[in-house]
N, C-alpha and C positions, 0 to 999 in steps of 0.2 A: 248795570250801573257802570257808568263810565267813570274813569279815573279823572283825576284833575287835569290830566293831560289830554283828556278827551278819548282815551282808548278804553277798552274793556279790561277789567281786573280779572286776571285769570283765576284767582282764587274764588271769585264770585261768579264764574261762568256757569251757566246752567248746562248740566250734562243731559244728553239725550237718554231717556229711560230705555229706549230700545237697543241702545248700544251697550253691550256687556263690557265691562272693564277688561282689559287685556290681561290674561293670566300669564305670569312669567313661566317659561319652559322649565320643567324640572331638570335637575342636573342629570348627567348620563348615569345609567344604572351600572353597578359593579358586578352584578350576578353573572353576566356572560364572561367577563374577564376572569372571575374566580373559577368558573367551571373549566375554562381553558388552562388556567394555571394548574389546577388540580390534575387534569389529564396529563399535562406535560410532566408533572412531578411523579405521577405513577409510572409513566413511561420511563422516566429517568431511573426510578428505583428498579423497575423490571430489567432495564438495560444493565444496570450495575450488577444485579443478581446473575443475569445471563453471562456477563463478562467475567464475573468472579468464578462461575461454574466452569466456563471455558478455560480460564487460566489454571484452575485447580486440576481440571482434567489433563491439560498439557503437562503440568507439573508431575502428576502421578504417572502419566505415560512415560515421561523421561526417567523417572525413578525405576520403573519396571524394565525399561529397556537397558538400564545399567545393571540391574540385578540379573536379568535373564537375557544375555545377549543372544541374538539370533545365530544359531549354529548352522554352518554350511558344511555338509558332508562332501568331502572330496575323495573319491575312490582312487587309491594309488595301487598300481600293479604290484603283486607279490614278487620280490626279487628271486630269481632263479639261483639256487645254491651253486657255488662255484666248485667244480671238481678239481682240486689241486693236483690230483694224480693223472689227469687227462693226458698230459704231454710227457709223462714219465716213460722211461725205458721199461721193457719187460724181460725178466729172466725166466727162461723155460727150460727146466732140466731137473734131474734128480727126483722125478715124481711129483713135481709141483711147479706152479708158475706164480710169479709175484712181480709187482711193479716197484721201481726204485728211481729216485731223482738223480739229476746229473752230478750232484755233489756227494754221491755215495758210490763207492766202488765195490766190486765183488772179487773176493780172493780167498781161496782155500775154504770154501763152504761158508764164508761169512761176508756180511755186508758192513762196510766201514764208512764213517764220515771222513771225507777228504778235505784237505786244506784247512785243518784246524789252526788255532792261534799260536801253537808252539812248535809244530812239526809240519813237514810237508803233507803227511797224512798219518792215519793211525793204523795202517794195514800191516804193521809189524807184529800184530797179535796182542798188543798191550792195551790199546784203547778200547772205548765202548763200541760194541758191535751187535748185530743181529745175526743169529745162526739158526739155520733150519736143517736139522740132521735126521736122516732116516735111521730108525732104531730097530724095527722088527717087521717081519712079513705078516705076522699074525699076532693074535692076543689083543686084549683091550688096553687102552692107554694106561689105566691104573695098574694092570698086571706088569706092563713093561716098566713103568715108573718105579714100582716097588722093587722090582728086580735090580734096577740100576741105583736107586737111592734108598738104601735099606733103612736109614735113620730118619728119613723125611716124612712129613705128613702132607696130605693132599686134600683138595676139595674139587667137586665136580664143577665144570664150567662148559660154556658153549662159546666158541670164538669163531666169528665169521661163518656161522651155521655148522661148524664142526664140533662134535662133542669130544670131551676129554677131561683132563684133570690139570689143576694148577698146583705147583709146589708152594705150600704155605711157608711164609717167612723166608722166602728165597732171598739170598744175598744179591741176586740179579734184579734188574728192573722188573722183568716178568719171566716166568719159566713154565711152559705148557707142554703137555704130552697130548697130541691130537691125532685123530684119524677119521677117514671116511668109515661108514658103517661096514664092519667086516674087512676093512682094508689095512694098508700099511700104517704103521705108527711112526709119527715124526715128533721130534723134540724141538720146540721153538723157544729160543731163549734170547732175551736182550741182556747182554752182559754189560753192566754199567761200571765195572771195575776199571780203574786206570792204574795198572801196575807200575807204570813208569812215572806216575805223578806229574805229568807234564800237560795233561789235557784239562782245560778250564771246565768248571762246573757248568758254565753257560753252554759249552759245546756238548757236554754229556747230556744235559737236558734237551738240547736241540736234536741230538741223535735219538734220544728216547721218543720224542714227539714224532720224528720221521719213522722210527720203527713201528709205532702204533699205526701210523697212516699206511705203511707198507703192509702191515698185518691185515688191514681191511681189504686188501686186494688179493690175498692169498687164495689160491685154488689148488687142490690136490688133483693130479691128472692120472690117467691110466698108463702113463709111461712106465715101461719096464726097466729103464736105464737107471734105477736107483742104485746108489753105491752102498754096498754092504758096510755095516759099521765095524769094519776090521780095525784092529788096533795097530797094525804094523804096515809098513810099505810093501812087504812081500808076504805070501801066505805062510800060515803057521803049520809046522809039522811036529806032531808029538810033543807039544809044549803048551804052556799057558799063553793066553792072549790078555790084553788089557781088561777085557770084560770078565775074566776069571780072577783078577786080582781082588783080594778082600782087604778091607781097611775099616778102621773106626775113626770117626770124625768128632772133634770137640764141638761144643755148641757154637753156632755161627759160621762153621766151615761148610764148604760146598765142593762137590766133585763133579766135573763135567768132562766129556770127551771133546777134544778140539785138536785140529792140526795133527791127526794121527797119534795123539797122545792123551794121557789122562792128567787133567789139570785139577789139583787139589789146593784150595786156597781159603783163607778167612775173608771176612767182609772188608777189612780196612787195608788190604794190600799184602803182597808177598805170595809165594806159591811154591809147591812142589810139582814138577812136570815130569811124568814118567813115560818113557818110550821103550819099546821092546824090539829086539832085532834077532834074527837067526844067528846062531853061534855054532861054529864047527868044533869047538873044544880043542883045537890044535894050537891056536894062538893064545899066548898068555893074556890074562884079563886086562892088565894095564896096557899092553901093546894094542890089544883089540880096541880098548876105549880110545886111545890116542889116534888110532887109524880112523875110527868111526867119526870122531868129533872134530879133529884137527885143532883142539884147544890146548894141547900140551906144549910147554916150552921147556927150556933147560932149567927154569926155576920152579917148575911144577912139583908139587909134593903129593905123596900117596900114603894114606894112613889106613891100616887095617881096621875094619869096624863091622858091626852087625847091622844088617838092614832087614828088619822084620825077621822072617824065617830063613834068610840066606846070609852067608858071610860075603863081605865085599870090601870096597875101599872108599875112602873119602878123598877126593882130589881137590887140591887147592892151588893158588897162584896160577890160574888158568888164563888163557887169552880168549875170554868169552864175553867181551864187550860189557864189562861191569856186572855180570852175573855173579852169583855167590858160588860157594863150593858145590861140587857135584859128587853124587854117589853112584857106584856101579857094582854089579855082581851078576852072577850067572846061575841058572838052574837048568840042568839038562842041556838041551840045544837052544836055550833062550838066553839072551843077554839083556839086562835091564840097566838103563841109564836114567838117573833121577837128577834133573836140574833144579836148582833152588834160587830164590831171590828173597831177601829180607829187606823191607823198606826201613827208612830211618825210624828209630824208636820215638814215642811208644807205639807198639803194634801188637796185634794178637798172634802174628806169625811166630815170633820167638817163643811165646808161651806154649803154643800147641804143636810146634813143628816136631819136636822129638817124640811126642806121644804118637803122632801120626806115623812117623818113620818106623817106630817100634811095632805098630799094629799091622804093618803090611804083611800079607801072606801071598806068596807067589806060587 
């Protein structure tokens, strides 16, 4: 049918039955997109888990490295001990050898610290010193010690591989009687007393340390040139020697042989020092004393007194460099001179001096 205009009406156009109407294309499917999205999601989750595990592992490793640091063992060589005595001098004589440093001098059987803080040296016999004195040809150290120090007590010791005894509660720094097996007996003493009261405690301690170092180098030798422990500068004839003098000591007092004399003293200073000389009996005792000592002046005084078991004199106002009064007397052909020194009070010397003087038996 034609339209009024002569054309065909589209709405009334006859469709060809063999021609299928055109079916519109379906919209794109979402299934493939969803599958891809799910896979990416799972991979993201797995990546996060893996990353978290990795970060956690790094964190724990850091903690452990802080708690347990890696130790590095560095081997250091063991230092070789320094021998301080290597360059010391060596004294060899009197039946022994011993090393001593340059600031120690040897004089009259003793080693003294030199150059102390108050004097040029201490070798005047007053300062701290180490003495090594031959005491006997035979006998054990204990037998010799008991013979010389009747009131003392002893304990067994080994010093530098030598057996002997130590004087218990000695007023010295140390006091040993030592010997080689079956050999000569020596007395080794560190005398820490400072009778002049001018040596500092620092230097006393210094000398004691040196004395112990010296003792570690002591060796007894087979030398036969040991000096007999004689009490006098000349041989004794029909009379007493210092070793035969008997005495009683108060507690804390000590008796030692030194400088050819017998030194009896308490712990805190002061002393009686006894020397013995041959006496011809022809010269008066006062004259003989003045000739022997050269201490007498026009002002010197002499007072008769008893000295133990002998009669004698007390001499005062002497020219003896600040020493105290002296006592002298004779028995047979022996003449005894006793020098004294009393330190400033308080001291034990004044308390026990008279009892020691009264106890002397010549």
